C-alpha positions as CSV (number, residue, x, y, z in Angstrom):
1,M,-16.1,-12.8,-4.1
2,K,-12.7,-12.4,-5.5
3,P,-12.1,-10.0,-8.3
4,D,-11.2,-11.0,-11.9
5,S,-7.2,-10.3,-11.0
6,K,-7.3,-11.1,-15.0
7,S,-9.3,-8.9,-16.0
8,M,-8.3,-6.0,-18.5
9,V,-9.8,-3.9,-16.0
10,F,-8.3,-4.6,-12.7
11,R,-4.4,-4.9,-14.1
12,R,-5.2,-1.0,-15.1
13,L,-6.4,0.0,-11.7
14,A,-3.5,-2.0,-9.9
15,D,-0.7,-0.2,-12.8
16,Q,-2.3,2.6,-11.5
17,L,-1.9,2.2,-7.9
18,R,1.6,0.7,-8.2
19,A,2.3,3.9,-10.3
20,G,1.7,6.3,-8.2
21,C,2.6,4.5,-5.2
22,E,6.6,4.5,-7.1
23,H,6.0,7.9,-8.0
24,R,5.9,9.3,-4.5
25,G,8.5,6.9,-3.4
26,I,6.5,3.7,-2.2
27,T,8.1,0.5,-3.3
28,M,5.2,-1.9,-3.4
29,R,5.8,-6.1,-2.9
30,D,4.8,-8.1,-5.8
31,G,0.8,-8.2,-5.6
32,T,0.8,-5.7,-2.9
33,A,-1.2,-3.1,-4.9
34,E,-3.5,-6.2,-6.3
35,L,-4.5,-7.3,-2.6
36,I,-5.0,-3.3,-1.4
37,L,-7.4,-2.9,-4.9
38,A,-8.9,-6.5,-4.2
39,D,-9.3,-4.9,-0.3
40,R,-11.6,-2.0,-2.1
41,I,-13.3,-3.7,-4.8
42,N,-14.6,-6.4,-2.4
43,A,-15.4,-3.4,0.5
44,V,-17.3,-1.5,-2.3
45,A,-19.4,-4.8,-4.0
46,G,-20.4,-5.7,-0.4
47,M,-21.8,-2.4,0.9
48,L,-23.4,-1.9,-2.4
49,R,-24.4,-5.8,-2.9
50,I,-23.1,-5.6,-6.9
51,T,-20.8,-7.7,-8.7
52,D,-17.3,-7.2,-7.7
53,H,-16.5,-6.1,-12.0
54,Y,-19.6,-3.7,-11.9
55,A,-17.6,-2.0,-8.5
56,M,-14.7,-1.8,-10.8
57,R,-16.4,-0.1,-13.5
58,T,-18.6,1.8,-12.1
59,Y,-16.8,3.0,-8.6
60,L,-12.6,2.6,-9.1
61,T,-12.4,6.1,-10.7
62,D,-8.9,7.8,-11.0
63,E,-10.0,10.3,-7.8
64,V,-10.0,6.5,-5.9
65,I,-7.1,5.5,-6.7
66,T,-5.4,8.9,-6.1
67,E,-6.8,8.4,-2.8
68,L,-5.8,4.7,-2.4
69,V,-2.3,5.7,-2.8
70,N,-2.5,8.7,0.0
71,V,-3.7,6.1,2.5
72,C,-0.6,4.4,1.4
73,E,1.7,7.6,1.7
74,R,-0.4,8.5,5.5
75,A,1.0,4.4,6.5
76,R,4.3,4.5,4.8
77,T,4.9,7.8,6.8
78,H,3.4,6.4,10.1
79,Q,5.6,3.5,9.9
80,Q,8.7,5.2,9.5
81,T,7.7,8.2,12.6
82,E,6.9,4.3,14.4
83,I,10.7,3.6,13.4
84,D,12.1,6.9,13.9
85,L,10.7,6.7,17.4
86,A,12.2,2.1,18.4
87,S,14.2,2.0,20.6
88,P,17.9,0.4,19.7
89,M,17.2,-2.2,22.1
90,L,13.4,-3.3,19.8
91,L,16.0,-3.0,16.7
92,P,17.5,-6.4,15.0
93,I,21.3,-7.1,16.0
94,P,22.9,-5.8,13.1
95,H,21.2,-2.1,13.4
96,A,21.4,-1.4,16.9
97,A,25.2,-2.6,16.9
98,T,26.0,-0.1,13.9
99,I,23.5,3.2,15.4
100,I,25.6,2.3,19.2
101,G,29.4,2.4,16.8
102,A,27.5,5.3,14.9
103,L,26.8,7.0,19.1
104,A,30.6,5.9,20.6
105,A,32.7,7.0,17.4
106,S,30.6,10.3,17.4
């Protein structure tokens, strides 16, 4: 089951998700909000055995979109923590060189 990505409801929900994330400093690449939303719609529709359109209109409220934004923010925080804890040996060479150069200069 694939949500109708051209429907007004889907576009509005995707725009809400994208705007909520941008408000919290999370920039989504093209199509990311749509993928997250489609996964949620498919999960709800599959679990309740309803159509994706009915799931969008009935179960994806503003509160659910806010919770999805919260999940995105927690994921970003977790990712940033992992990056901060990563060894310079795991970084791409230009980034590692910048860090090593800054340490040498200090």
